[in-house]
Structure formats: C-alpha cells, structure tokens
N, C-alpha and C positions, 0 to 999 in steps of 0.2 A: 878106705874104699878105692877101688881102681877106677871106677867110672862115675862121672858126674852126670846128672840129668838136670838141665837148666831150662827154665821157662819163666813166664810171667803172666799174670792174669790179664794184663792189658793186651796181650797178643790174641786173647780170645774175644776181645771187644771190637777189634777191627773187622769190618765186613764190607763187601762190595756188591750189594743187592742180594736179595734172598735167593736168586737163581744162580748165583756165581759159584763155580766149582771150587774156588780158593776160599773156603768158608771156615768158620770156627769149628764146624763139625770135624774137621781134620784133626785138630788137637784132641777133641773128645775121643775120636777113634783110637788115637795113639794111647791116651791115658787109660781108656777102658781095657785095651789089650794088655798093657803092662800090668794093670791091677789083676785082671782075670788070670793071667799066666803066672802071677806071683813074682814076676821079675822086678816090679816096682820096689819090693821090700829089700832088694839087694843093691839098689842104687843110692848114691848120695845126692839128695835133692837140694838144689841151690837156686834161689831166685836170681833172675837176670837183673843186672843193674842198668841204669840209663846211660847210654852213650852221650858224651858231651859234644858240643859243636866242634871243638878242636879235633876230636876223634874222627868226625865226619869229614872234616876239611883235609885230612890226609889223603882222601880219595876223591871227594866230590868238590865241585866248584862252589864258591860262595853264592853264586846266583842260583844254583840248583837247591842248595840247602835253604836259602831264604825263600825261594818260590814255594817249596813244600810247607815250610813253617807258616808263611803268611796266608796260604790258601787252604789251610786246614779248616773245614767248615764248622760252624757252630751247630748246624743241624743239616740233615740230608746228606747229599753227596757232592763232591767236586771231581769232575773228570780231569785227570792229569793229562792223559793223552786221549783215551777213549773211555767209554763206560766200563770196559774190562779192566782198566787200571785207574781206579778212582778212590778217593779218600772219604771216610766218614768222620764224625767228630773224634774218634778214638785212634785213627790211623797214625797220626804223627807220634803219639805217645807209644803206640805199639811198635812203630819202626825204630824208635830210639831204644826200646828194650830189646828188640830183635838184634840190633847191632851190638848193644851192650852185653848180650849173652855171650857172644864170642870173646869179648874183652874179659868178662868174668871168668870164662873158661881158661883163658891164657894165664891170668894171674894165679888161679888155683893150681894149674898144672905146673907152672914155673916155680911155684912155692913148694912143690912136692906133695900137695894135698891129694892129688889124683894123677893117674897116668893119661887118661883121656876123658872126653866129654861128648855128650850128645845134647845139642841145643834144639829143643822142640819149640820153634818160634815161627811166627808169621807176622807181617808179610815176609815172603821169601826175598832173595836178593840178587841172584846171579845174572838177571837181565838188566839190572840198573847200571847204567853207564855213568861216568863221572859227571856228566852234565844233563842226564836225561833219565826219567823213570820210564819203565817199559815192562810189559809182560807180567803184570801183577806185582812188580818189584819197584820199590821207591829208593831204598838205600842198599848198597851192596855189602851185605853183612860179612861175607868172607873177606872181601878186599879190605874192608875197614879193620878186620881182625889181623890180617897179614901185616898191614902197615903199622899197627899198634905193636905187634910182636917184634917187628924190626926196630922200631924207634925206642920202645920201652925196655927191651931185653937184648938188643944188639944182635939178633939172629941174622945170619948172613945168607942162609939157603932155606927157603920155605917152599914146599910143594903143595899144589892144589890138585885134588882128584875130584872130578865132576862126573857123576854117573846119572844125571838127570837125562830124560829123553830129549830135552831141548838143549841146544848149544848155549853155553854161558857167555853170551856176547859181551855182557857188561864186565865180567871178570877179565875176559881177554882184552877188552879195551883198556882196562886199568893197568895191565901188566905186560902188554906186548913189548918185546925187546928189552925187558928188564931181566938181566942175567941173575938177579938174586931170587927170582921166582920162576918155578917151573909149573906148568899146568898140563895135566893129562885129562882128556875127556873123550868119551864116545857120545854120539847123539844121532838121532834119526835125521836123515836128510834126503829129500827136501822136507822141511817142517819149520814152523816158526822157531827162531827169527830168520831162518834161511841164511845163516852166516857160518863162518868157520871153515870154509873150504877153499877160498881163494887166497893163496899165498900167505898162510899164517906165519907169524913170527917164529924165529928159531926156537924160542923157549916155550912154544905152544905145540903140544903133541896131540893133535886132533885126529879122531878116528870117526869120520862120518859113516853111517851104515844105512842101508836102504830099509824101508818098511818091510816087516816080516822076516828080518834077519834073525836067525836062531841064536839062542843063548850060547851054544857051543862055539859059534863063530866069534861072538863078542869075547868070550873067554880067551880064544886064540889071539885076538888082537891085543888084549890086555897083557897076556903072557909074552907076546913077541915084541910089542912096542912099548907099552908103559913100564913094565917091570925092569927091563934093561936100562931105560932112561932114568927111572927113579934110583936104581942102584948106582948108576954113574954120578948122579947129582948129589947123593948122600944128604938128604934134607935133614935139617935140625928140628923141624916141626912140619906136620902135615895137616892141612885143612881138607875136609871132605865137603863138597857141595852135594848133599845127600838127597837127591830127587828119586822118588820111587814110582814115577810115572812111566818107566820102561817096563813095568810089570804087565804081563799079558792080559790082566783083567782091566787095565786102565785105558779108557777111551781117548785119552789125550794123545796117545801114540799107538804105534802098531809094532811094538817089539815084543820079545818072548820071555823076558826074565820072570823068575818066580823066586820065592824066599831062599831056596838053596843057592841061587846065583848071587844074591846079596850077601849071603854068608861067605861064599867063595871070594867075592870082590873084597869084602871087609877083611877077611883073613889075609889076603895078599898084601893089602895096604898095611895091615897091622904088622906083618912080618918085616916089611921095610922099616916101619917106625921102630920096632923093637931093635933092629940092627943099627940104625943110624940116628934115631931121634929120641933115644931113651923112652920109647913108647909113646911119645907125645902126639896125640891126634885130637883135633877139634872138628867134630862133625856137626854140620848145620843143616837143618831141614830146608829143602827147596820144594820140588813138586811132589806129586802123589795125590791122586784125586778119587780113586776107587777106594772107599773108606775101609772096607774089610781088608783088602790087599795092602793098603797103607799100614794099618795097624799090625798086621802079621809081619810085614817086611821090616818095619821099624823094630819090632821085637827081635827079629832075627839079627838085624844089624847091631843093636845094642847088646844082645846076648853074646855076640862074637867079640865086640869091643871089650866087654867085661870078662871074657874068658869063662863064661858059664854054660 
C-alpha cells in the first residue's frame, strides 16, 4: 500500500467543552467521508503509537512536558492558557498518540512499508511552542516528528509545508535559523496568532495573505516562492501541517480554497517528494472546522497522496 492512514481512539476522547470547534466530530467527519467515498478500503490503516518523553524533549522543555503531565485533570477541564486551550482527562494520552502517529509514520515509511502517510490526529500541534501550549495545541506533532527523523534516521534536509489558515508559530519557533529544516507556509494575516511577518528567519518561507485572497493568488505564491525554494533545498522527507481551515466554507478564516486547491497543493508537494525524497511525505492534521468541507478536503488530499 502506498499510503498509510494513522489514528488512535484516544484522539477521539480529547475534547475542550461541548461548544469548542476543535471537537471529536472532526475525526468523525473524516472517517465518514472516507468510508462513504470508498477510499478507506484502499488505505493501510495503522494505529498510532504513544510518543515517549524522550521524543517530546527533542522539541519541548522539561518544564513544559512536566506541566502538561502533572496538570492533566482527573475530571472536568484544566485551562492551560485559556478555556480555548484546555485539557480534559483524556487530553494527555491523546497528545502522546497524536505525536506518536508521526513517529509511527516515519518508521513505516523509512522501512519501505509505504511511501507516505496521513495522520488523522488531534489535538493539533503547529501552535505549540517549545515551552508553551497555544491555539488548541499542546505538543508540536510535526516538530517532534522532524527531530525524530533526524536523530533516528540521520536525515539532513527536512521540509515542512504548512497550509493551515493560521501561521504555525510553534513550528517556526522550534526551527528558526536551523539550516537542516525548511518551512514553507501561507496564512491569513492579520489573524491569530498574528505572527510570521516580522523578519522571519532565512529558512522560513512565509507568505502572509489578506482576508478574501483568491485561491489563484495563493497558487501563484506557491508556484513562485515555495516550489523553487523546495527544489533548491532537495528535501529528504517532507512533513505537511495539513490544516483545512483555509476552505471557503470554514468560518475560522476568510480565504477561498476548495477541494481542487488542496488537490493542486498536494500534487505540487508530492512532485517535489517524488523527485528528491523517494516520495516520503508525512501529513498531519492541523485545523479544519467546517465538518463537511473538512471531510471532503481530507478525502481529496489523501486521494492525491495515494495516487487514486
């Protein structure tokens, strides 16, 4: 099988109040769409493993890891920064499996069991900084995976592509000025976390766009800025921070993407991976809160990864 689908039941048990948009229903929407479309039958389903503390400490401080572990509530909720980023009794376990999904994907891909993987996990990760949880995120799943791939498999050049509507401030914080990592992202600005525009590091290829920017303009930015940079970098592995809240139906932002744009984005990244990375891509779910649009977009993204 070319494409792995990695998730874990614990990721469904994490929730942050019944009203919260980052809800277990997001995984239901993805699963329902994959089953209804028939795509689920063509994927290699693998359970996420649990990340270990040593995996987390490649990115996060001991204080941050200890704070999350010790404040996981026995009942109710614990607000890590605000009630919008809070833990329930299952959050810590879900976060370990969300981070572990990327490690599982790397091991399977590097062993030749698959060319790429999509990790349907939550909580998401790209706002989590080395010493701080933020924006629905507790551990930076992609950053943990990057450091694991470097240290476990000796990879020298890893690229991160982030197409969430929000800037991945946590990922940028983890890798700014690290020449072994290149990050390419577009994001709506101004919009939470209102970062990524003031003197980004040389290895950060940030493309802030205004609200209501059309998809055609975003494609132009990717083609003119990202693709030449990725081509020159020649990554040995590509991570995707796959947020689908830039979809025109998603109220979290005001961008204009639809399913065909995620197909195009994915196909461009896949072409780079096929040329330089032996096809190796690990895609990890970030945002996407309009449930129907999320399900359709993830289906389109995975179908493109799988070449179906």
